[in-house]
C-alpha positions as CSV (number, residue, x, y, z in Angstrom):
1,M,196.2,106.0,65.1
2,Q,197.0,102.4,64.3
3,T,194.8,101.1,67.1
4,L,191.9,103.2,65.8
5,L,192.4,101.8,62.3
6,H,192.4,98.3,63.7
7,N,189.2,99.0,65.6
8,R,187.5,100.3,62.5
9,T,188.6,97.3,60.5
10,F,187.3,95.0,63.2
11,W,183.9,96.6,63.4
12,F,183.7,96.8,59.6
13,I,184.1,93.1,59.4
14,A,182.2,92.2,62.6
15,T,179.1,94.3,62.2
16,P,177.6,92.4,59.2
17,V,178.5,89.1,60.8
18,I,176.7,90.1,64.0
19,I,173.7,91.4,62.1
20,L,173.6,88.2,60.1
21,G,173.9,86.1,63.2
22,L,171.0,87.9,64.8
23,L,168.8,87.5,61.8
24,V,169.6,83.7,61.6
25,A,168.9,83.3,65.3
26,N,165.5,85.0,64.9
27,I,164.4,82.9,61.9
28,P,162.0,80.8,64.0
29,G,160.4,84.0,65.3
30,I,160.1,85.4,61.8
31,L,158.4,82.2,60.6
32,N,156.1,82.3,63.6
33,S,155.1,85.9,62.8
34,L,154.4,84.8,59.2
35,G,152.0,82.1,60.5
36,L,154.1,79.0,60.7
37,H,153.3,77.3,64.0
38,R,151.5,80.4,65.0
39,P,151.4,81.0,68.8
40,Y,148.0,80.0,70.1
41,P,147.5,81.2,73.8
42,G,144.5,79.0,74.5
43,R,143.7,78.4,78.2
44,S,144.1,75.8,80.9
45,F,141.9,72.7,81.3
46,D,141.6,70.1,84.0
47,L,140.2,67.0,82.4
48,T,141.4,64.5,85.0
49,S,140.1,61.0,84.4
50,K,139.5,61.8,80.7
51,R,141.3,59.8,78.0
52,A,142.7,60.9,74.6
53,L,143.9,58.7,71.8
54,I,146.3,60.1,69.1
55,I,146.5,58.1,65.9
56,A,149.4,58.6,63.4
57,T,150.8,56.9,60.3
58,N,153.1,53.9,60.0
59,H,154.3,54.8,56.5
60,A,157.9,55.9,56.4
61,V,158.9,56.4,52.8
62,L,157.8,59.0,50.3
63,G,156.6,57.0,47.3
64,D,159.4,55.4,45.3
65,T,161.8,58.3,46.0
66,G,163.4,56.5,49.0
67,K,163.1,59.7,51.0
68,P,162.1,59.2,54.7
69,T,158.8,60.6,55.8
70,G,156.1,59.9,58.3
71,V,154.0,62.0,60.7
72,Y,154.8,65.8,60.8
73,A,156.2,66.0,64.4
74,S,154.3,69.1,65.6
75,E,151.0,67.6,64.5
76,M,151.6,64.8,67.0
77,T,153.5,66.6,69.7
78,V,151.5,69.8,70.1
79,P,148.1,68.1,70.7
80,Y,149.8,65.5,72.9
81,Y,151.1,68.1,75.4
82,Q,147.8,70.0,75.2
83,F,146.0,66.9,76.4
84,L,148.7,65.8,78.8
85,D,148.9,69.2,80.5
86,A,145.1,69.0,80.9
87,N,145.7,65.9,83.1
88,M,144.3,63.6,80.5
89,Q,145.6,60.0,80.0
90,V,147.1,60.1,76.5
91,E,147.8,57.0,74.4
92,I,149.4,56.8,70.9
93,A,148.2,54.3,68.2
94,S,148.6,53.4,64.6
95,I,147.0,51.0,62.2
96,E,149.8,48.4,62.4
97,G,151.1,49.3,65.8
98,G,154.8,49.6,66.6
99,E,157.0,52.5,65.5
100,I,155.5,55.7,64.1
101,P,158.0,57.3,61.8
102,I,158.6,61.1,62.0
103,E,159.2,63.4,59.1
104,P,162.9,64.2,59.6
105,M,162.8,67.8,58.6
106,S,160.0,68.5,61.1
107,L,162.4,67.9,64.0
108,R,165.1,70.2,62.6
109,W,165.8,73.9,63.1
110,P,164.1,76.2,62.2
111,L,160.9,74.2,61.9
112,L,160.8,72.4,65.3
113,T,158.5,73.7,67.9
114,P,158.9,74.0,71.7
115,E,156.7,70.9,72.0
116,D,159.0,69.0,69.6
117,K,162.0,69.9,71.8
118,R,160.0,68.7,74.8
119,Y,159.3,65.5,73.0
120,M,163.0,65.0,72.3
121,A,163.7,65.1,76.0
122,D,160.7,63.0,77.0
123,S,161.6,59.3,77.1
124,D,158.1,58.3,78.1
125,Y,156.6,59.9,75.0
126,Q,159.3,58.6,72.8
127,A,158.6,55.1,74.0
128,K,154.9,55.5,73.2
129,V,155.8,56.6,69.6
130,K,158.3,53.7,69.1
131,N,155.8,51.2,70.5
132,S,152.4,52.6,69.4
133,L,149.3,50.6,70.2
134,K,147.6,48.7,67.4
135,I,144.1,50.0,66.6
136,S,142.7,46.5,66.2
137,E,143.3,46.0,69.9
138,L,141.6,49.2,71.0
139,D,138.0,50.1,71.7
140,F,137.8,53.7,70.5
141,T,134.5,54.2,72.4
142,Q,136.5,54.1,75.7
143,Y,138.1,57.4,74.8
144,D,136.8,60.9,75.2
145,I,138.9,62.3,72.4
146,V,140.3,60.6,69.3
147,Y,142.7,62.8,67.3
148,I,144.4,62.0,64.0
149,A,147.8,63.5,63.1
150,G,148.9,64.1,59.6
151,G,152.1,64.3,57.7
152,W,153.0,62.9,54.2
153,G,153.1,59.4,55.5
154,A,149.4,59.6,56.4
155,A,148.5,59.9,52.6
156,Y,149.6,56.2,52.2
157,D,147.7,54.5,54.9
158,L,145.0,56.4,56.9
159,G,142.5,56.9,54.1
160,F,142.8,53.3,52.8
161,S,142.1,51.5,56.1
162,D,138.6,49.9,56.5
163,L,139.5,49.1,60.0
164,L,140.3,52.7,60.9
165,G,137.0,53.7,59.2
166,Q,135.1,51.2,61.3
167,K,136.8,52.3,64.6
168,I,136.1,55.9,63.8
169,S,132.5,55.1,63.0
170,E,132.1,53.4,66.3
171,A,133.6,56.3,68.1
172,Y,131.3,58.8,66.3
173,A,128.3,56.7,67.3
174,A,129.4,56.8,70.9
175,D,129.7,60.6,70.7
176,V,133.5,60.6,71.1
177,V,135.0,64.0,70.1
178,L,136.9,63.5,66.9
179,G,139.7,65.7,65.5
180,S,142.5,66.0,62.9
181,V,145.1,68.2,61.4
182,C,146.3,68.4,57.9
183,H,146.5,64.9,56.2
184,G,145.0,63.4,59.4
185,A,141.5,64.1,58.0
186,L,142.1,61.3,55.5
187,G,141.4,59.0,58.4
188,F,137.7,59.9,58.3
189,L,137.2,58.9,54.7
190,R,136.1,55.4,55.4
191,A,134.0,56.2,58.4
192,T,130.2,56.3,58.4
193,D,127.5,58.0,60.4
194,G,124.5,56.2,62.1
195,N,122.7,56.0,58.8
196,G,125.6,54.3,57.0
197,K,126.4,57.4,55.0
198,P,130.0,58.7,54.7
199,L,130.9,60.6,57.9
200,V,132.4,63.5,55.9
201,L,129.3,63.9,53.7
202,G,127.9,67.4,54.2
203,R,130.2,68.1,57.1
204,H,132.1,71.4,57.3
205,M,135.8,70.3,57.4
206,T,139.3,71.5,56.5
207,A,142.7,69.9,55.8
208,V,145.8,70.8,53.9
209,T,145.0,72.6,50.6
210,D,145.8,71.4,47.1
211,K,147.6,74.7,46.8
212,Q,150.0,73.9,49.7
213,V,150.7,70.4,48.2
214,Q,151.6,72.0,44.9
215,E,153.7,74.7,46.6
216,L,155.7,72.2,48.5
217,G,156.1,70.1,45.4
218,I,155.0,66.8,47.0
219,T,152.3,65.7,44.6
220,I,153.3,62.0,44.3
221,T,151.2,60.9,47.3
222,P,148.2,58.7,46.5
223,Q,145.7,61.0,48.3
224,H,145.5,64.7,48.7
225,P,143.1,65.8,51.5
226,E,141.3,68.7,49.9
227,R,140.7,66.7,46.7
228,E,139.6,63.6,48.6
229,L,137.3,65.5,51.0
230,R,135.6,67.4,48.2
231,A,135.1,64.2,46.3
232,A,133.5,62.5,49.3
233,G,131.0,65.3,49.7
234,A,132.6,67.3,52.6
235,L,131.9,71.0,52.7
236,Y,135.6,71.9,52.5
237,E,136.9,75.2,53.9
238,S,140.3,76.8,54.0
239,E,142.3,80.0,54.3
240,T,145.2,81.0,52.0
241,A,148.4,83.0,52.2
242,F,151.3,83.9,49.9
243,R,152.3,80.3,50.8
244,D,149.7,78.1,52.3
245,M,152.1,76.6,54.8
246,F,151.6,80.0,56.6
247,A,147.8,79.9,56.5
248,S,145.6,78.6,59.3
249,H,142.0,77.5,59.7
250,V,140.1,75.4,62.2
251,V,136.5,74.2,61.7
252,V,134.2,72.8,64.3
253,D,131.2,70.8,63.1
254,G,129.4,69.2,66.1
255,T,131.8,66.8,67.6
256,L,134.2,66.9,64.6
257,V,137.1,69.4,64.8
258,T,139.5,69.8,61.9
259,G,142.6,71.9,61.3
260,Q,144.0,73.0,58.0
261,N,147.7,72.2,58.5
262,Q,150.6,72.0,61.0
263,N,149.8,75.5,62.3
264,D,146.6,74.3,63.9
265,G,147.4,71.6,66.4
266,A,147.0,73.7,69.5
267,E,143.7,75.2,68.5
268,V,142.2,71.9,67.4
269,A,143.2,70.3,70.7
270,Q,141.8,73.3,72.7
271,R,138.5,73.2,70.7
272,M,138.2,69.5,71.4
273,M,138.8,69.9,75.1
274,D,136.3,72.7,75.2
275,I,133.6,70.4,74.0
276,I,134.5,67.9,76.7
277,E,134.6,70.5,79.4
278,K,131.1,71.9,78.4
279,R,129.7,68.4,78.6
280,N,131.1,68.0,82.1
281,S,129.5,71.3,83.2
282,K,126.0,70.2,82.2
């Protein structure tokens, strides 16, 4: 009888602990099902001999708060491994060169992705991020793909760089496939087309929504992608959700592929590679 009582007491205490543990362990899966870092099956590509350039921010502090920020990890890691696994040569660059800071929370449970974990075990990729190439020393026209990652840090440098705008303009004129996710679209603001008009003018594009910026409470950054793209004449598109961090949207306009937020890195990379593959088959 005493043993039975002990067993009942044990299970009375243990059962909710076990249930709670299972729920906590499945939080990443729950977030995925809601749309955060949504699984995107895609397909395999073989783009051997093709080259991709990923550009990210150098800015490491959120305004005058002293809080560390930078690129949102998955916006850099997910496309990188999409390109790398397609046998592309992938290089990492920034406006100033050198270390690319990473938003700390984006590499923490439950937000980190399988690609983030792969990055954390990849000394070669880590070295590229710590010693990124300086855009002034690169010829963007020598790449097949130029992709711009986002994150809060990007709001402080990408959209203010005349040099980045010039480099993107040259790439666009050379028919390089261009892409971005989230705040990365700010990197197109100072680029122009062949007629000297803003590259984003009249182009169907997406980037992180003003709603998501408000919901996350990070409004102190000097540029907000939806606001800036609309002001520059882009035909801005987006999807919404009960919280926009769970929304997703990808837009293809010619050789320009843009993704709404951190959930869209895989699809943007896949759409960009699809354009390259179709060119090769002609």
